[in-house]
C-alpha positions in Angstrom: 80.0 195.1 -72.8 79.8 194.6 -76.5 81.0 191.1 -77.1 81.5 190.2 -80.7 81.8 186.6 -82.0 84.7 186.5 -84.5 86.0 183.7 -86.7 89.4 182.4 -85.9 92.5 184.1 -84.5 92.8 187.9 -83.7 94.0 190.0 -86.7 96.8 191.2 -84.5 98.4 189.2 -81.7 100.1 192.2 -80.3 99.9 192.4 -76.5 98.6 188.8 -76.3 100.3 186.2 -74.3 102.4 183.6 -76.1 100.3 180.7 -74.7 97.2 182.3 -76.1 98.8 182.6 -79.5 100.0 178.9 -79.3 96.3 177.9 -78.9 95.4 179.6 -82.2 98.5 178.2 -83.9 97.5 174.6 -82.9 93.9 175.0 -84.0 95.0 176.6 -87.3 97.6 173.9 -87.9 94.9 171.2 -87.4 92.5 173.0 -89.7 90.0 173.3 -86.9 87.4 176.0 -87.3 86.6 178.1 -84.2 84.9 181.3 -83.2 86.4 183.6 -80.6 85.2 186.4 -78.4 87.3 188.8 -76.3 86.0 190.0 -73.0 87.0 191.2 -69.5 88.5 188.6 -67.2 85.8 185.9 -66.6 85.9 185.8 -62.8 82.2 185.6 -62.0 79.5 183.2 -63.1 77.6 186.2 -64.2 80.2 187.3 -66.7 80.6 183.7 -67.7 76.8 183.6 -68.4 77.1 186.6 -70.7 80.0 185.0 -72.5 78.1 181.7 -73.0 75.2 183.6 -74.5 77.5 185.5 -76.9 79.4 182.3 -77.8 76.3 180.3 -78.1 78.1 177.5 -76.4 78.5 176.6 -72.7 81.9 177.0 -71.2 82.1 174.0 -69.0 83.5 173.9 -65.5 87.2 172.9 -65.7 88.5 171.6 -62.4 92.2 170.7 -61.8 92.4 167.8 -59.4 94.9 165.4 -57.9 95.1 162.4 -55.7 96.1 162.7 -52.1 99.8 161.9 -52.8 99.9 164.6 -55.5 101.2 162.1 -58.0 98.3 161.8 -60.3 96.6 164.9 -61.9 93.2 165.2 -63.6 91.5 167.9 -65.6 87.8 167.4 -65.2 85.3 169.0 -67.7 81.7 169.0 -66.5 78.7 171.0 -67.6 78.5 174.3 -65.6 75.2 173.3 -64.0 76.5 170.0 -62.6 77.7 169.8 -59.1 81.1 168.2 -58.6 81.2 165.4 -56.0 84.6 164.2 -55.1 83.5 160.9 -53.7 81.5 159.9 -56.9 84.4 160.8 -59.2 87.1 159.2 -57.0 85.1 156.0 -57.1 84.6 156.1 -60.9 88.3 156.7 -61.5 89.4 154.2 -58.8 91.4 156.9 -57.0 91.6 157.1 -53.3 90.7 160.7 -52.7 90.6 163.5 -55.1 91.1 167.1 -54.1 91.9 170.4 -55.9 95.5 170.4 -57.0 97.9 173.2 -56.0 98.0 175.9 -58.6 101.8 175.6 -58.9 101.2 172.2 -60.7 98.7 173.9 -63.0 101.4 176.3 -64.1 104.1 173.6 -64.3 102.1 171.1 -66.4 99.6 173.2 -68.3 101.1 176.6 -68.3 97.9 178.1 -67.1 96.8 180.1 -64.0 93.7 179.8 -61.9 90.7 181.3 -63.6 91.8 180.3 -67.1 91.9 176.5 -66.7 91.1 175.0 -70.1 91.3 171.8 -72.0 93.6 173.7 -74.4 96.2 173.8 -71.6 96.8 170.1 -72.3 98.8 171.1 -75.4 101.5 172.2 -72.9 101.4 168.8 -71.1 104.1 167.1 -73.2 104.9 164.7 -70.4 101.3 163.5 -70.1 101.1 164.3 -66.4 97.5 165.2 -66.5 94.6 162.9 -67.4 91.5 164.4 -69.1 88.2 163.4 -67.6 85.0 164.4 -69.4 81.5 164.2 -68.2 79.5 162.3 -70.9 77.0 165.2 -71.1 79.7 167.4 -72.7 79.8 165.0 -75.6 76.1 165.7 -76.3 76.6 169.3 -77.3 77.5 170.3 -80.8 80.0 172.9 -79.5 82.3 173.1 -76.5 83.4 176.5 -75.2 86.8 177.0 -73.5 89.5 179.6 -72.8 92.5 179.8 -75.1 94.7 179.4 -71.9 93.8 182.9 -70.8 90.5 184.2 -69.3 90.2 187.4 -71.4 89.1 185.4 -74.4 86.9 182.5 -75.1 86.6 180.2 -78.0 84.1 177.6 -79.2 84.8 174.7 -81.4 82.9 171.6 -82.5 82.9 168.9 -79.9 83.6 166.4 -82.7 86.8 168.4 -83.7 88.0 168.5 -80.1 87.6 164.7 -79.8 88.8 163.7 -83.2 91.5 166.3 -84.1 92.6 168.4 -81.1 92.9 165.8 -78.3 94.8 163.3 -80.5 97.2 166.0 -81.6 97.8 166.8 -77.9 98.2 163.0 -77.3 95.5 163.0 -74.6 92.8 160.3 -74.6 89.8 161.4 -72.5 88.3 159.2 -69.8 84.5 159.6 -70.2 82.5 159.3 -67.0 78.8 159.7 -66.1 78.4 162.1 -63.2 74.9 162.5 -61.7 
């Protein structure tokens, strides 16, 4: 598949979902530069690998988690090559037991569906129901790659812009953890 890196939003947003367009609107409003690539649904690690190469940024693993009572929710961003260990993260966050949250909460709070989990979904979390947790290694990269709330496109933006412009605009303060 010929994946082309393009600057900014698509020329035409016809046929694109409103939540995808909202992502571009937010970035444009904040004056954040980003590159975008359209592709087939990223369902396999293989396709994700191709996208990462075309984007020249690694799309991190985004995991949607909750505590046992399903009262606290977390979006965890970790490098794709790191293994997620529930016990380690639970301890660092001081949460009894983390597990994967039911997808109905993902749609309710972030307006995203499985397969397209993204830090950009936090713009839909106006009630601040979801805490963002980032592995410290993500902060080391110049760029961060993510989906614009849909898994048929990927965007990359500067990590600095995500931390200094995007997250404050979404009123989410990341919790930084070091995961082995």
